[in-house]
Each structure stands twice: as C-alpha cells, then as structure tokens.
N, C-alpha and C positions, 0 to 999 in steps of 0.2 A: 588519790591520796596514798601516801606511803604508809604501810602498816607499822605501828609502833611495836617494838619488842622489848622484853624485859630480860635482864641478865639472869641466867639460870642459877648463878651462885649468890650474887649480892642483892639482886632484886631491883637494881637501878634501871632506868630507861636507857635504851641504846639509840643513839642518833642514827637516822638513816644514812647508809653508806659507810658506817663504821662497825667495829666489832668483828666477831668471828663466830661461825656456825660449826658445830661439831656433831657428826652423825655417827652413831654406833652401828655395828653390824646388824643389830636387831631392829634398826629403823628408828630408834628414839633420837630426838633432836635436842641439842643444848645450844644456847646462845650465850656468848661471853662478851662483856664490855671491854675487858682488858686481859693482858697476859697474867696479871696478878690473880684474877678470878679463875682463869683457866688452869693455872698451876695449882692453886688451892684445891680445885675440883679434882684434878688428876692425882693429887696426893691423898685423896680420900677424906678430906676434912669436911666436917658437917658445918653448914652455914650458921646454924644456931649457936655454935660454940666459938665463932669468930666475932669479936666485938664490933667490927666496923660494918657488918652486913645488916640488912633490915631485919632478918630473922634473929640475929644476935642481939640487936637492940631491943627487939620485942621480948626475947627470952630473959633479958636482964631487967625488964620493967622500965626501960627508958622511953618507950613509945606506947 
C-alpha cells in the first residue's frame, strides 16, 4: 500500500505519484500538492492567513 501524504501548506491529500517533495539542508521534509502551495510557502506566507487552506478555514471559523 502506498503511503498517503498531506500537503505541508494547504493540508490536502496528495495522490500517489503526484506532488513535490522539498528537503531543507537541516533535513526537514515538506510535501506540496501544487506549485501554488510551493510558491506560497517559499514566499513565507502563513497557511492560517490564506483563506483557501484548511488552516485558514479553521482560523476563520468555517470548519
């Protein structure tokens, strides 16, 4: 069985065989479902302040 991964930025499930893995020099691993998530992470945006992420919806009281 293939392991399910979650996007490190938006929190959505990543289908096996898709997405991108980013590893920092210190060894921390991040998984991204799309370039939209990857670019927002690289820009330093907090997921809780972006309305379309799971953390953003929770912070706004939608979920």
